[in-house]
C-alpha positions in Angstrom: 15.2 -19.0 -38.4 11.4 -19.5 -38.6 8.9 -20.8 -36.1 7.1 -23.8 -37.5 4.6 -24.4 -34.7 1.2 -26.0 -34.9 -0.3 -24.0 -32.1 -1.1 -20.2 -31.9 0.5 -18.4 -29.0 -3.0 -18.3 -27.3 -3.4 -22.1 -27.7 0.2 -22.7 -26.5 -0.3 -20.5 -23.4 -3.7 -22.0 -22.4 -2.0 -25.4 -22.2 -0.4 -24.1 -19.0 -3.9 -23.2 -17.6 -5.0 -26.8 -18.5 -2.0 -28.4 -16.8 -0.7 -29.7 -20.2 2.9 -29.3 -21.6 3.0 -26.5 -24.2 4.7 -26.8 -27.6 7.2 -24.2 -26.6 8.0 -22.4 -23.3 5.6 -19.3 -23.4 7.6 -16.1 -22.9 7.3 -12.3 -22.9 10.1 -10.0 -23.9 11.0 -6.4 -23.4 13.4 -6.4 -26.3 13.8 -7.2 -30.0 14.8 -10.7 -31.2 14.8 -12.1 -34.7 12.5 -15.0 -33.7 10.2 -12.9 -31.6 7.7 -12.6 -34.5 4.6 -14.1 -32.7 1.7 -12.4 -31.0 1.8 -12.1 -27.2 0.9 -15.2 -25.3 -1.7 -13.2 -23.4 -2.8 -9.7 -22.7 -4.3 -8.3 -19.4 -7.1 -5.8 -19.4 -8.8 -3.8 -16.6 -12.4 -2.7 -17.4 -12.1 1.1 -17.9 -15.2 1.8 -15.6 -13.2 0.7 -12.6 -10.7 3.6 -13.1 -13.3 6.1 -14.3 -12.3 8.6 -11.6 -8.6 8.1 -11.8 -5.9 10.0 -13.7 -2.2 9.4 -14.2 -1.5 11.5 -11.1 -4.1 9.8 -8.9 -7.7 10.3 -8.0 -10.3 8.1 -6.4 -11.2 4.5 -6.9 -14.8 3.2 -7.0 -14.9 2.8 -3.2 -13.9 6.3 -2.6 -10.2 5.6 -1.6 -7.9 8.4 -2.7 -4.7 7.5 -4.7 -1.8 9.5 -5.8 1.1 8.8 -8.2 4.3 10.5 -9.3 7.5 10.1 -11.2 9.3 8.4 -8.4 6.7 5.6 -8.3 6.9 5.3 -12.1 3.3 6.6 -11.9 2.1 3.5 -10.0 -0.8 4.8 -7.9 -0.7 4.2 -4.1 -3.3 5.1 -1.4 -2.6 8.7 -0.4 -0.6 8.7 2.8 -2.6 9.7 5.9 -5.9 9.9 4.1 -7.6 6.6 5.2 -11.4 6.2 5.3 -11.7 4.8 8.8 -9.8 3.2 11.7 -12.5 1.1 13.3 -13.4 -1.8 11.1 -16.5 -2.6 13.2 -18.0 0.7 11.7 -17.1 -0.1 8.1 -20.9 0.0 7.2 -20.8 3.8 7.8 -18.2 4.4 5.2 -18.2 1.7 2.5 -21.0 1.7 0.0 -21.0 -0.6 -3.0 -20.7 1.3 -6.3 -23.7 1.4 -8.6 -22.9 0.0 -12.2 -26.6 -0.2 -13.2 -26.0 2.3 -16.1 -22.8 0.6 -17.4 -23.2 -0.7 -20.9 -20.8 -3.7 -20.6 -20.8 -4.6 -24.3 -20.0 -1.0 -25.3 -17.2 -0.7 -22.7 -15.7 -4.0 -23.9 -15.8 -2.9 -27.5 -14.0 0.4 -26.7 -11.5 -1.2 -24.3 -10.5 -3.9 -26.7 -10.2 -1.4 -29.6 -7.7 0.5 -27.4 -5.5 -2.5 -27.4 -4.0 -2.4 -30.9 -1.8 -5.5 -30.6 -4.6 -7.7 -29.3 -6.0 -10.4 -31.7 -8.4 -12.8 -29.9 -7.4 -15.6 -32.2 -3.7 -15.2 -31.4 -3.5 -14.0 -27.7 -5.4 -15.2 -24.6 -7.2 -12.5 -22.8 -7.1 -12.2 -19.0 -9.3 -9.7 -17.2 -8.7 -8.2 -13.8 -11.9 -6.8 -12.2 -10.6 -6.0 -8.6 -7.5 -4.7 -7.0 -7.4 -7.3 -4.2 -9.5 -7.9 -1.2 -6.6 -7.8 1.3 -5.2 -4.7 -0.5 -8.6 -3.0 -0.3 -8.8 -3.5 3.5 -5.3 -2.1 3.9 -6.2 0.9 1.6 -9.3 1.6 3.6 -7.5 1.7 6.9 -3.7 1.7 6.3 -1.5 -1.3 7.1 -1.1 -0.6 10.8 -4.8 -0.5 11.5 -5.7 -2.9 8.9 -3.5 -5.7 10.1 -4.5 -5.0 13.7 -8.1 -5.3 12.6 -7.5 -8.7 11.1 -6.1 -9.9 14.4 -8.6 -8.2 16.7 -11.9 -8.2 14.6 -11.8 -11.0 12.2 -15.6 -11.2 11.9 -15.9 -7.6 11.0 -13.1 -7.9 8.4 -14.7 -11.0 6.9 -18.0 -9.1 6.7 -16.3 -6.2 4.8 -14.5 -8.5 2.5 -17.6 -10.5 1.6 -19.5 -7.3 1.1 -17.0 -6.2 -1.5 -17.2 -9.7 -3.0 -20.9 -9.5 -3.4 -20.2 -6.4 -5.6 -17.3 -7.9 -7.5 -18.6 -11.3 -8.4 -21.6 -10.3 -10.5 -19.6 -7.4 -12.0 -16.8 -9.8 -13.0 -19.3 -12.3 -14.5 -20.7 -9.5 -16.8 -17.2 -8.6 -17.7 -16.1 -12.1 -18.6 -19.1 -12.4 -20.9 -18.8 -9.0 -22.5 -15.0 -9.2 -23.1 -15.1 -13.0 -23.9 -12.1 -13.4 -21.6 -10.2 -16.6 -21.4 -8.8 -16.0 -17.9 -10.2 -14.3 -14.8 -7.2 -12.7 -13.1 -7.1 -12.3 -9.3 -4.6 -10.0 -7.7 -3.8 -9.5 -4.0 -0.3 -8.6 -3.0 -0.2 -10.3 0.5 3.5 -10.8 1.2 6.7 -8.9 1.8 10.0 -10.0 0.1 10.5 -12.4 3.1 7.1 -13.4 4.5 3.4 -13.2 4.0 1.7 -10.3 5.8 -0.8 -12.7 7.6 -0.8 -16.4 8.4 -2.4 -19.1 6.2 -5.0 -19.5 8.9 -6.0 -15.8 8.8 -6.0 -15.9 5.0 -8.3 -18.9 5.0 -10.6 -17.3 7.5 -10.9 -13.7 6.1 -9.7 -13.6 2.4 -9.8 -17.0 0.8 -13.7 -17.2 0.8 -13.7 -14.1 -1.4 -10.9 -15.3 -3.6 -12.8 -18.7 -4.1 -16.0 -17.1 -5.2 -14.1 -14.7 -7.5 -12.2 -17.4 -9.2 -15.3 -19.5 -9.5 -16.8 -16.8 -11.9 -14.3 -17.9 -14.6 -14.2 -21.6 -13.6 -17.9 -22.0 -13.8 -17.9 -20.7 -17.3 -15.4 -23.2 -18.4 -12.5 -20.7 -18.4 -9.4 -20.4 -16.2 -8.3 -18.5 -13.1 -4.9 -16.9 -12.4 -3.4 -15.3 -9.3 -1.0 -12.3 -9.0 0.7 -12.2 -5.7 4.1 -10.6 -5.2 6.7 -11.4 -2.5 7.3 -14.6 -0.7 3.7 -15.9 -0.8 4.4 -19.7 -1.4 2.5 -20.5 1.8 -0.8 -19.7 0.1 -0.2 -21.6 -3.1 -1.9 -24.9 -1.9 -5.0 -22.9 -1.2 -4.9 -21.4 -4.7 -4.7 -24.9 -6.3 -7.5 -26.1 -4.1 -9.8 -23.3 -5.3 -9.1 -24.1 -9.0 -6.4 -21.5 -9.8 -3.9 -23.0 -12.2 -1.6 -20.0 -12.9 0.6 -17.8 -10.6 2.6 -14.7 -11.2 5.1 -13.0 -10.8 6.7 -16.0 -8.9 9.5 -13.9 -7.3 12.7 -15.6 -6.5 12.2 -15.1 -2.7 9.9 -18.2 -3.1 11.4 -21.7 -3.3 10.5 -22.2 -6.8 12.2 -25.6 -7.1 10.1 -26.8 -4.3 6.9 -25.3 -5.7 7.6 -27.0 -9.0 8.2 -30.3 -7.3 5.1 -30.0 -5.2 2.6 -28.9 -7.7 4.0 -29.9 -11.1 1.7 -28.6 -13.8 -1.2 -28.1 -11.4 0.1 -24.6 -10.9 1.8 -22.9 -13.8 4.7 -20.6 -12.7 5.0 -17.3 -14.6 8.2 -15.4 -13.8 10.9 -16.8 -11.6 13.7 -14.4 -12.7 14.9 -11.1 -11.3 17.8 -8.8 -11.4 18.4 -5.5 -9.5 19.8 -2.8 -11.7 23.2 -1.3 -10.4 23.9 2.4 -10.3 26.7 2.3 -12.9 27.1 0.9 -16.4 30.5 -0.4 -15.4 29.0 -2.6 -12.7 26.3 -3.7 -15.1 28.9 -4.8 -17.7 30.7 -6.9 -15.1 27.4 -8.7 -14.5 26.7 -9.6 -18.1 27.6 -13.3 -18.1 26.0 -13.7 -14.7 22.8 -12.3 -16.0 22.8 -14.4 -19.1 23.6 -17.6 -17.2 20.8 -16.9 -14.7 18.3 -16.7 -17.6 19.4 -20.1 -18.9 19.4 -21.5 -15.5 15.8 -20.6 -14.5 14.4 -21.9 -17.8 16.3 -25.2 -17.6 15.2 -25.6 -14.0 11.5 -24.7 -14.2 10.4 -25.5 -17.8 11.0 -29.3 -18.0 7.6 -31.0 -18.4 5.6 -27.8 -18.8 4.0 -25.6 -16.2 6.3 -22.6 -16.8 6.2 -19.2 -18.6 9.3 -17.1 -18.8 8.6 -13.4 -18.0 12.0 -12.1 -17.3 13.1 -8.5 -17.7 13.7 -5.3 -15.7 11.7 -2.1 -15.4 13.1 1.4 -14.5 12.1 5.0 -14.6 11.9 6.6 -18.0 15.3 7.5 -19.4 17.3 4.8 -17.6 19.9 3.6 -20.0 20.7 0.4 -18.3 17.3 -1.4 -18.4 17.3 -1.7 -22.2 20.7 -3.3 -22.1 19.7 -5.9 -19.6 16.4 -6.7 -21.4 18.3 -7.2 -24.7 20.6 -9.7 -23.0 17.6 -11.4 -21.4 15.8 -11.7 -24.9 19.0 -13.1 -26.5 19.4 -15.8 -23.9 15.7 -16.7 -23.4 13.8 -16.7 -26.7 15.8 -19.2 -28.7 15.9 -21.5 -25.7 12.2 -21.1 -24.9 11.2 -21.8 -28.6 13.4 -24.8 -28.9 13.0 -26.3 -25.4 10.5 -29.1 -26.1 11.8 -30.0 -29.5 
């Protein structure tokens, strides 16, 4: 079978950002499929300077926060336990100093970073650029969750000062990156929720974090580009604020959110990217018992969220290296999703 489409994957994907219905349901796949011959919808890049003092095992970020990673975290870096920078947010000025990027050659950095992405073709795939790790997450990394959440409750003015101080650094840095990389999307990320609830109320978000998010998103929007938000967990409480500030794409849209209600409320104003999950069992025998359930769940989520547009399927599972079950699931997901995605709007 061939794919006779008028749009490139990039053009098709950016229809979501514009609130338009795409030619086919954009998708990403972790497995092979005969019709998966197109370039990726989009690719995400982090400017290398942001991680100049980091290695696979950890290191320091640009603010001086120490991180560590290991096999058990699949080498995802986390703030080093017990090594927080301060516990009194009213004294943040004594510890937090904006990084100096005056010697950064943005054009050269962009050239090298993009050359290191061998599958990226700017004519075929949209480019999203992430220029910060999250304002809420930074506060928690500076102080730890216990002290950080208490600070937001007890000293909101000091927390806002700290957040906007970081924002004053990130906004001009992000603008230079958007220009140098010629990015289509500015990607914001701030994991502000557990699997069941947000970490802070909508009111606290609006008071202390949203002002920074709005100014950061405006970097892309003011250039005629688009803004997306990454927020894990059940974060649907914040979505109205995202739409208000001009964000039109949200991922990973985990299933703890009421995605049917989100779709009904926002329609194509906020494209949902994700919406499918599966927890790998411990045995292959149990996995094989789940095969039809897994396949049906893939069909169900696409049939539920894709009508009218506003949806990108990004289903799949991740596991530690050597796990033999993840590739099996990802193959089933590809077999059920790709044909359906490509033919959905025909």
